[in-house]
N, C-alpha and C positions, 0 to 999 in steps of 0.2 A: 307735242304728241305723247299721249299717254303710253306708259310702259305696259307690258304684259300684266305685271302685278297690280298696277292701278286699275286695269280693266276687270281683272278677276277678284279682286279682294272683296268687292261688295257681295259677290255671290258665293264666297267660301263656304257658307253653310247649306249650300244646295248642290248635291252631287251631280244632278242631271245638267245644270248650268256650267258647273266646273268642267264636266266631261266634253260639252259642246265646245267650250272655249279652248280646251287643251287640243281638240282635233282641228280647230280653226287655225290655231297658231302653231301647229306641229312643224310647219316647214321653216319656222323663224329661228331655229337653232336651239341651243341649250338655255331656255327660259325657266324651266321648272324650279331652278334653284336661285332665281333672281332674289336679291335682297332690298329691303327698304333702307332708309337712312339709319335706322337703329339696328340693322343687321338681322331683321326678322325675315324669314322665308314665308312662303305660303303654308308649308307644313307647320310652322310655328303658329300661324293664325288659326288653321284648322284645329291643331292641338289645344290651343287655348280655349276655344269654345266647345271642345270635346266632340267634335263631329267626326266620328270614326269613318263613315262611309267615304267622306272627302279625304281623310287621312290615307285611307287605304288606296284610293285612286291616285293620289299624289305619289305615294310610294311606289305603286306599280309604274308610274311614269317616270320614275328616277329621282325623286326627291331624296335629298341627303338627310337621313334620320338622325345624324350626329351633328348637324349644323348648329353653331352657337351664335347667338346675337352679341350685342355689345356689352350685355351684362353676364355673358357666359351661359345663359339659358339655353337649353336644347329642348327639342319637342317633349321629351320625357319630363322636364320640369314643368312645362306648360300644362301638360295633361294630367298632373300628379293627383287631381281630385276626382278622376274618373277611372273606375275600375276596369272597364272595358278597353278604354284607350291604353292605360298602362299595360294591361294584359297583352294587348297587341303588339305594342313597342317592344315589351320585354320578350315575350315568347315567340313572336313571329319575325320581328326586325332584329332581335337580339342585340338591342342597343346597350351601351354602356350604363350599368345601373349605378356605377360610382362616379359618374361624371359630376363635376362641381360647377355650380354657378357662383359667380362673383369670387371664385378661388376658394370656396370653402363649403358651401351648402350642397349636400348631395340628395337625390330624390328621396331617400329613406329618412333623412333628417326633416324635409319638408312634410312628408306623410306622417311622420311621428308628431310634429307640432300640431297638425291638423287632426290627429286622433284616428285616422283611417286605418284600422288594424288589418283589414283584408288587403290593402294596397301594400302596406309594410310587409305582410307575409309573402306577397308576391315578389317583391323585391329582395327580402332575405333569401327566399328559396332560389333566386336567380344569382345570388352571390354577393349581395349588398353587405359592405363592411361596417360593423357596428362599432369599431374603435376609432373611426373617423370623428373629428371634432369641427366646430365652427371656428371662426377666428378667436372668439372669446372662450373656447375650450369646451363648448357643450356638445355631448354626444347625443345620439338618437334617443337613448334612454332618458337623459336629462331633459330633453325638449318635451317627451311625453309626460314625464313626471310634473314639470313645471305648469302644465296645463291641466293637470289632474285627470289624465286618461288612465283610469284604473286597470282595465283589462290589457291595454296595450303595454302599459308600464310593467305589468306581470309577464306578458309574452316577451318583451325585450330583455327583461331580467333573466328569463329562462334561457333565452337564446345566447346572451352574453353577459353573464355575472360580473365579469371583471369591470364593466362600466360603473358598477356601484361605487367603486373606489377610485374612479377616474375623475379627478378634480378639475374645475374650469380655471381659467387664467385668474380668476378672483379667489381661487382656493375652495369653492363651494362644490359639495357633493350632492349627487341626487337625492340623498336622504334629507339634506338640509332643504332642497327645493320642495320636497314632499312635506316636510314639517311646517314649511311656510305657507302652505295652502290655506285659503281662508273660507272655503265652502263649509258651512256649518251643518249641512244636510246629512243626514245618515243614509247609507246605501244597503238596503235590504237587511237592516238591523246589524249589519257587520260593524258599522262604525262610519266615521266621516272619511272622505277621501284621503285626508291627511294621515289619519290613523292606519287606514288599510294599506296604502301605498308605502309608508314608512315601515310599518311592521313586516311587510313583504320583503322589502329590500334589506332590512337588517337580518332577517332570517336566511337569506340567500347569499349574504356577502361573503367574500373570501377571506376578509379580515375579522378579527375577534371583536365582539360587541363593544368591550371597553375602549377599543381603538376608535371606533366609529363614534361613540359617545363623547370622547375627548377630543376629536378632530375640530379644528378651528379654521375658518376661512381667513382671508387677509385682514379683515376688520376685527378678528378675534372672536367672532360670533360661532357658537356651536349649535348642534341640533337642539338642545334644550331652550336655548335663547329664542331660536326661530319659532319654536312651539309656544313659548310665552307671548312673544309679539303677535302672533296670529291667533291667540286665544284658543289653541287646540287642547282643551282641558282632557280629553280622553287620552291624548297622546302624551300630555304632560305626566299624567298619572303613570302611564306605562313607563315611560322614560325614567321617572323618578324610582319606580319599583325595580328597575333594571340596574339601579346604582348610579344614575346621573346625579351630579352634585348641584344642588339648588344654589349654592354660593358662587359658582362659576361665573366669571365676569368677562367682558370683551376687552378689546385693547384700550378702552377709555375708562376701564374699571367699573363698568356697569353691569350689574347682575340682573336676575329676572325681576327682583322687586323695583329696581330702578327703572327698567323698561316698562313694566306694568303700570307703575305709579305715573311715569311720563305720558303714557297713552291712555290713561284712564280705564284700565282694565281691572275693575274691582273683583271680577270672578276668578282672575288669576291670584290675586292677593289673598282672597279667602281660601283658596286651595292651598297656598303656601303657609297659611297661619298654623296648620297642623305640623309644620316641619321645623327643624332646628336651624333657623336662618337668622342673621344679624339684620335687623330693620333700621339700624342706624348707620350702616356702613357708607362712608363717603366715596364718590367715584374718584378716579385719579385724574380727571380733567380739570375740574374746578372745586373739588372737594364738596360736591353737592350730594346730599343724602336723598332717599326716596321722597321724603316729605318736601324737600326744597323743589325737587322736579315737579311734584304734584301742585304745590302751591304756585309755581311759576307758570304752569300750564292752566291754572284755574280750575282744576278737578276738584270742586268742593266736596263731592262724595268720598274721593279718595282720601282727601285731607281729613275728613271727619272719621274715616274708618282708621286711618293710621294713628290719629290722635286719640280717639275715643275708645277704640277696641284694642288696638296693638299697643297703645301707650308709649309711642316713640318719644324720643327725646327732643324737646322743642327748643333746646338751647344750643344745638350744634351750629357751629358756624363755618362758612365756606372760606375760600382763599382770601377773600376780601373782608373777612370778619362779620359777614351778614348772616342772620338767622333766616329760617324759612319764612317767617312773618315779614321780613324786610325785602325778600325776594319776590314774594307772591304779587301777581298782577292785580289782585283784588283781595279784600279782607275775607278770608275764607275760614279762619277759626279765632 
């Protein structure tokens, strides 16, 4: 025999049908909070499809607004993309806006990742905590930044600037996540998302600029290296003008020139040609120079630039005594 939930679930998007079934089974006890095999209640299903009329009907009939399924998801998590449903659950039902799914994700984190600033504002106004982190240490601000949500990143920065210096478990700051953004399109002539968000974060941070420029994640990478890898030239120029050291290297001893040569970023190398940098510096892993990395990856245009324009040393040798010509995957010079 089908349970009440099995009978009603197909009509969960239709208020009239749900209301009829609720009256029909009213004498069969407390069925409104019945769960399926995954711990989902009818309110979960209604919230998931953002059907506010049915949500209101179920709550009026006694549905538990804080019911959590096997993944820890509550109705607020299911409805997180609907402004009207979130507004109802927060302002009318007064649900816990800091409830965590899977033990770490709060509603404001999910909304920040999706970039819905209106929902984030509703949650923040209701007391959502912005210092909470996911298991890997990402705050709501970090999540908004990593997705390139400009206005939301600014809003969260204004609300809780301390998150700018709140590092993830891998040691990364929101400034680094911003510098790593790869969208090259300018926004209203203000610059790229990477430039707009990073400069906003730096200007509102509670730490001094030199401290943020020197900060390294667990791999030894700093904001300047992130900018070079993602080819954010506008941001690179800004950071260098602010005193960032172009010779800074990561934990493998690889600096901007190594990374740009390895990835084929000729535009980054041309920008660096105006600076006082050592083009023959070997990394600390296998003593490879930028030329060796470019040769190994087969970036003929990079090799041509390093050899013909920069005039790098062709005779440098790695740990095994090999030159770039011997390391290269093809004859590129």
